[in-house]
N, C-alpha and C positions, 0 to 999 in steps of 0.2 A: 679499545675502541674498534667498533665493527669497520670493516673495509668496504668501500663502494663496489657495487656490482661491476665487474670488469666490462669495460665498453671500448668500441674501436676509437682510435685517436680522434677521427672527425666528429665523433658524438661528444668526446670530452671538450672539444673546443668549438663547440657549436656556438654561433653568434646569436644575438637577438632575433635576427631576421630568420635564421635557420629554426629557431623555437617557434616563431611565427608560422613558419611554413608548415612545420609539424603539426601545430594546432589547426591549420587550415585543412590539412589532410584528414585530421580526426573529425573535424566538422562536416567535410564533405562526405565521407564515409558513412557518419551516422545519418546525415540528411539523406543519403541515397537509400539507405536500408529502411528508413521511416517512410520514405515516398514510395518504394516498391510495395511494402506492407500495406500502406494506407490505399493504394490502388486496388490491391487485392480484397481489402475490406470493403471498399467502395462498390466493387463488383459483386459483392455477396450481400447486398442490402438486407434481404428477407432474413437471412440467417443471423446477421449482426443484431438487427433491431427486434425481430420477433422471438429468437431464442435466447438473446442475451439482454439487451438494454431493457426491453419492456417486459421480459419474462417475470420479474418479481410482482408485477401487477395482476398476473393470472392466478385464478383459484387452484389450478393444477401445478403450480409452482412447488418444487420439492419441499422448501421451508414451510409455505403455507399449509400444505398437506399435513406435514409432521406436526405443527402446532395444533391443527384441528384434531388430529387423531390423539395427541397428548391430552388436549383438554377433555375429550370424550373419556379417554381410557382412565384418567386420574381424576375426573370429575372436578376440573378446574375451569370455572367459568371466566371468559374474557380473553383468553389467550388464543382462541381460533381466529386465524387471519384469512380474510377473503378481501383482497383489494380489487377484484374484478370490477367493482362498481365505480371505481375511481374514474373520473372523466378528465382525459388529458386533451387539451385544446391548444391549436395553432393560431396565434394572433397576427402573424406577419405573412405578407404575400409570398415572399421567399423563405419563410422560416423553416419549412420542412427540408427544402433543399439544402439551405445553410447547415442545418442539423446533420444531414447525412454527410455533408463534407467534413463537419467538425468532428463527429463520432468516428469517421474513417480515419481522420488524422490521429485521433486519440488512440484508436485501436493500433495503428502503426507504431506509435511511441511505446505503447504498453508491451506489444510482442517484441519490439526491438530493445527492449530495457537491457536485457543481458548483453547484447552487442554493444550498446552505447556505453555500458559500465567497461566493458573489455578495452573499447577505444579510449577512454578517459584514463584507465589505469595504464595503457600503453603509453600514453603521453607522459604521465608522471613517473613512470618506472625508472627512467635513467637518473632521476634525483634522488632515488631511494637507495639505502644500504642493501647489500646482497641479501642478508636475512629477511628484511622487510619486502624485498622484491620477490622473494620465493613464496610469499603469502598471496601472490596475485590471483592464482587459480583458485585457491580456497575462498578469498574474498568475493571474487565474482560469483562463484556458485552460491555461497552462503547468502550474499545480498540478494541475487535473483530469487532464490527459493524462498527466502523469508517474505520478499516483496509479493510474489505470487500467492503465497499462503495467506498473507494479510489481505490481499484483494479479494481472494475466495471467501475468506471469513466475512468481509465486509458484503460480498454479493449474495451470500446465503444466509447472513444473519443480520447484519446491521441495516442493509437498505431494505429488506421486507419489513422489519420492525419499525423503521422510519417512515416508510410509506404508510403502513397501516396506521400509525399513530397521528400523523400530520393531515392525512387525507381524511380522517374521521373527526378530527379536532374542530369543534365549533364554538365560537364566543356566544352565539345565539342561534336558535332555530331558524331565525330570519335570514340567516347568511349561509348560502350553500357553497361548497368548495368545487371550483373548476380550476385544476392545475394547469398552468401554461407549459408548453412543451420546453420552453427554454428553462423554466424552474425546475422542471423533473431532471432534464439532462445535466443541469449544474449540479444537482444534488448527487445524482447517479456517479457522476465522474469525480467530483471532490470527495466523496465517501470512498470510492475504491482506491484512488490514488493516495488519499490521506491516511486510511487504515494500512494500506501497503507500505507507506513511509514509516508509520508508527512501529511496525513489524520489523523495521530495520535497527531497532533498539539493541538487539545483542550485538550487532556488528558495530554500531556506534560506540557501545561501552568497550568493546574489545580495543578499539583504536584510542579511545580516551584513556584507558588503563595503560596501554603501551607508552603513552607519552606522559603519564603521571597525573593527568588532571582528575581521574576518577579512581577510588579504591574500593575493595569490597567492603571495608569497614563503613565508608560513607553510604554505599547502597543499602547495607544492612540497618544502619542507623535510621535512614529515612524510609524504611519499608512501611511503616504504619501509615505516614503521611501520603505515601504513594498509593496504598490501598483505599485511602479515604477518596482520593482524587479519582481513582478508577471507578469507584462505587457511584461517585457523583456523575461522572461521564455515563456510565451505564444507565442511570436513572434519567439522564436527560435524553438519551437516543433510543431508548426503548420503552414499550408501554409500561403504565404503572402497576406492574405486579411482580412479585419476588421472583417468580419462576424464570421469566425471560431476562431479569436483570442479573440473576446468578449466571445463567447460561452465557451471557455476554462478559460478564466480569471474570470468570474463570481462565479463558484464553489470555485475557490482558495480564492477570496476576501471573500466570504461567510464563509469560513472556519476561515479566520483570525478575522472576526467580531464576530464569535461564540467564538472564544477563548478569545477576549476581554470581552464578556458576562460571560463566565465561571470565568475569573479571577477577574471580578467585585464582583461577587456573593460571591466567596471564600473570597476575601478581605473585604467585609462588614461584614461577619460573624466573621472574625478574629478580626476586630475592636470593633464589638458589645461584643464579649467575653472578650476583653481586658478592655472594659470600667467598 
């Protein structure tokens, strides 16, 4: 049986209130980091909104230009995306100011994500075995990297496609689309954070395999069902053409295959250690 990570005597005998105090410190440090980064984001309004939040609506956005080029080069109709005609309107007196505050906070949380992870890990580390605690650096780096890769994938692929599809979708020519600022911001934030968390799958599978809930055999057995689910997701969030659906599905399938490799490696090490 693995031994606990050696700790000072006072940490071994920490009371409930001591643990509560440590949790308070973790929350305070995390909140302070988010606050500082949120203030920085608030002071850089033009960059945050014009270059990031509203960038996918512009015709010169990298993804939009790529699909227009690909459509012309490969003679594929319907994949050129020009979202510059989409009209975003504000419906509330304080709507734009509150959106500025909200996005600044979200930017603070987003940038502080690795630090928040390190603080959470620091809090739970004393309860882990020495071997598990030694994975802390790897876990923080891998989780942060995958989260940011997922968010970038959402920003450059999912969000432009979503905007292009829903801003142009009409049940009738008699109904025009005027997208509220709140609706756009909600979609932008939820997709970025949602896809970022989806990309945490390999890390999640790593820990689930470590504790025996998931095995490589289970993941391989359900591969075909997962592929169908991923294709359905791609069909929902992308325009109705095969080209963009394939571009969206490939990274998600690759993520699942990476999870199988991670699970296989962990499982083999466990079997070797038990032999």
